[in-house]
C-alpha positions in Angstrom: 34.2 -27.2 103.1 36.7 -25.3 104.6 35.6 -23.6 108.1 36.8 -20.1 108.0 37.3 -18.0 110.7 36.1 -14.6 109.1 36.3 -12.2 112.1 39.8 -12.6 112.2 40.4 -13.3 108.3 43.3 -11.2 106.9 42.9 -10.0 103.3 46.0 -9.7 100.7 47.4 -6.5 99.7 46.4 -7.1 96.5 42.7 -7.3 97.2 42.9 -4.1 99.2 41.8 -1.8 96.0 38.3 -3.9 95.6 37.5 -3.3 98.6 38.4 0.5 98.6 35.9 1.2 95.1 33.2 3.4 96.7 29.7 2.3 96.3 27.2 4.0 94.3 24.5 3.9 97.3 24.7 6.0 99.7 23.6 3.8 102.6 26.3 0.9 101.8 29.9 1.2 102.2 31.0 -2.2 100.2 30.6 -1.3 96.3 29.4 -3.9 94.0 32.5 -4.8 92.6 34.0 -5.3 96.7 31.1 -8.0 96.8 31.5 -9.6 94.0 35.6 -10.0 94.8 34.5 -11.1 98.1 32.0 -13.5 96.9 34.9 -15.0 94.5 37.4 -14.9 97.6 34.1 -17.1 99.8 34.5 -19.9 97.2 37.9 -20.0 96.9 38.5 -20.1 100.7 35.4 -22.0 101.6 34.9 -24.2 98.3 38.6 -24.5 96.9 36.9 -23.3 93.5 38.9 -20.5 91.8 37.8 -18.7 88.0 40.5 -19.9 85.4 40.6 -16.7 83.8 42.1 -15.3 87.2 45.1 -17.2 87.1 47.6 -18.6 83.8 47.0 -15.7 81.5 49.9 -15.0 79.6 50.9 -11.4 81.5 50.9 -13.0 85.1 52.4 -16.2 83.7 55.5 -13.5 82.4 55.4 -11.5 85.5 56.3 -14.8 87.7 58.6 -16.3 84.9 60.7 -13.4 84.4 60.9 -11.8 88.2 64.6 -12.6 88.8 65.0 -10.7 84.9 63.1 -7.4 85.9 65.6 -7.8 89.5 68.5 -8.0 87.9 67.9 -5.1 85.1 66.4 -3.0 88.2 70.4 -3.2 89.5 72.2 -2.6 86.6 70.1 0.5 86.1 70.1 1.5 89.3 73.8 0.1 90.6 71.9 -0.8 93.4 71.7 -4.6 95.4 68.2 -6.0 95.5 67.1 -9.4 97.1 63.9 -11.2 96.5 61.6 -11.3 99.6 60.7 -14.9 100.6 58.9 -13.8 104.2 55.6 -13.6 104.5 54.5 -10.4 106.7 51.0 -9.6 108.4 49.0 -7.7 111.4 45.6 -8.1 112.5 44.3 -7.4 109.1 46.0 -8.1 106.1 48.9 -10.6 104.8 51.2 -10.8 102.1 54.6 -10.8 100.8 56.5 -7.7 99.4 59.0 -8.5 96.3 62.2 -6.6 97.6 62.7 -5.0 101.5 65.3 -3.3 103.1 66.2 0.0 102.6 63.9 0.3 100.0 60.5 -1.5 99.5 59.9 -2.1 95.9 57.5 -3.4 94.4 58.4 -5.1 90.5 55.9 -5.3 87.8 57.1 -6.9 84.6 55.4 -5.5 81.4 54.4 -7.6 78.7 55.5 -5.9 75.5 56.6 -2.6 74.8 53.1 -1.1 74.1 51.9 -1.7 77.4 55.4 -0.6 78.9 54.9 2.3 77.2 51.4 3.2 78.2 52.2 2.8 82.0 52.0 6.4 84.0 52.7 7.4 87.0 48.2 8.0 87.6 47.7 4.3 86.4 50.5 3.2 88.3 48.7 4.6 91.5 45.3 3.9 90.7 46.2 -0.1 90.3 48.7 -0.8 92.6 48.7 2.1 95.3 46.7 0.6 97.6 48.8 -3.0 97.4 52.4 -1.0 98.3 50.1 1.2 100.9 49.3 -2.4 102.3 53.0 -3.5 102.4 54.4 0.0 103.8 51.7 -0.6 106.3 53.2 -4.4 107.2 56.8 -2.7 107.0 56.3 0.4 109.0 57.9 2.3 106.3 56.8 5.7 104.6 57.4 5.3 101.0 57.4 2.4 98.9 58.6 2.2 94.6 56.6 0.6 91.9 59.0 -0.2 89.4 57.8 -1.5 85.9 60.3 -3.4 83.6 60.6 -4.6 80.1 62.7 -7.7 79.7 62.2 -10.6 77.0 59.8 -13.0 76.7 60.5 -16.3 77.8 60.3 -18.9 74.5 57.7 -20.8 75.7 55.4 -17.8 76.0 56.5 -16.1 72.7 55.7 -19.7 71.2 52.5 -20.0 72.3 51.3 -16.8 71.0 52.6 -17.0 67.7 50.7 -20.2 68.0 47.6 -18.2 68.5 48.3 -15.6 66.3 48.7 -18.7 63.6 44.9 -18.8 63.2 44.9 -15.1 62.3 47.7 -14.8 59.5 49.5 -16.7 57.0 52.6 -18.5 58.5 54.8 -16.5 56.0 53.6 -13.5 58.0 53.8 -14.8 61.6 57.7 -14.5 62.5 57.9 -10.5 61.8 55.7 -10.4 64.9 59.0 -12.3 66.8 59.9 -8.5 68.0 57.6 -7.7 70.0 58.7 -10.3 72.0 62.7 -8.9 72.7 64.4 -5.7 73.8 67.8 -6.3 73.5 67.9 -3.3 71.3 66.8 -1.0 73.5 68.9 0.6 75.7 68.5 -0.7 79.6 67.9 2.8 81.2 64.9 3.2 79.0 63.5 -0.2 79.8 62.4 0.8 83.6 60.0 3.2 84.9 59.7 3.8 88.8 56.8 5.9 90.9 57.4 6.6 94.3 54.6 6.5 96.6 53.9 7.7 100.3 52.4 6.3 103.1 49.0 7.5 103.9 47.6 6.7 107.3 44.0 8.3 106.6 43.9 5.7 103.8 44.8 2.7 106.3 41.9 4.1 108.6 39.4 3.4 105.8 41.2 -0.1 104.9 40.7 -1.0 108.3 36.7 0.0 108.0 36.3 -1.6 104.5 37.6 -4.8 106.0 35.1 -5.1 108.8 32.2 -4.6 106.5 34.3 -7.5 104.4 34.6 -9.8 107.5 31.0 -9.2 108.3 29.8 -9.8 104.4 31.6 -12.8 104.2 30.9 -14.6 107.8 26.7 -14.3 106.2 27.6 -15.0 102.9 25.7 -18.4 101.5 25.7 -21.1 98.5 
């Protein structure tokens, strides 16, 4: 069991979306979604357990493995030079490591396939990632952030693994035709990036602070 000072606990920007979901109960600030997220966070921090379905899925694996490829694609298309940020930043409320910092704050998302890439819209990007990049803007004192979706080739190890799972559903002679679902060299590079710019909002930052205070109190009172 690890002892945590929840009164000063700092949240990662990727988790802010959970805290900002609104409760259906008028007398409660934290929603059931937020409470569920906090319970899992408490178990992870105190007891060192984490749900297996939260890590290692093929989507996150590709994102991690292909981050450099996605940055290279962005550089080719935009003509700008970007460098992966390695520095962790924090304030009194949150802590995180933005993907790309400098003149532009960029958060890189690597799409799994053409279907997920085509489905991306500005509205969906805002719903999924605005609170995260807002947190990074807060940490860096910047007024804008760009969420960039990239479509790059899938590593062979992930292709093999995915085709293997497909082999349980289809005859062997039909499987190989699906390999094109993972390779995108035939699509122009300029068509394999989607970029959405979002602006800083102090009103939401103040709401985040409020939610974090309630979240810290909730975590202090959490027990088995």
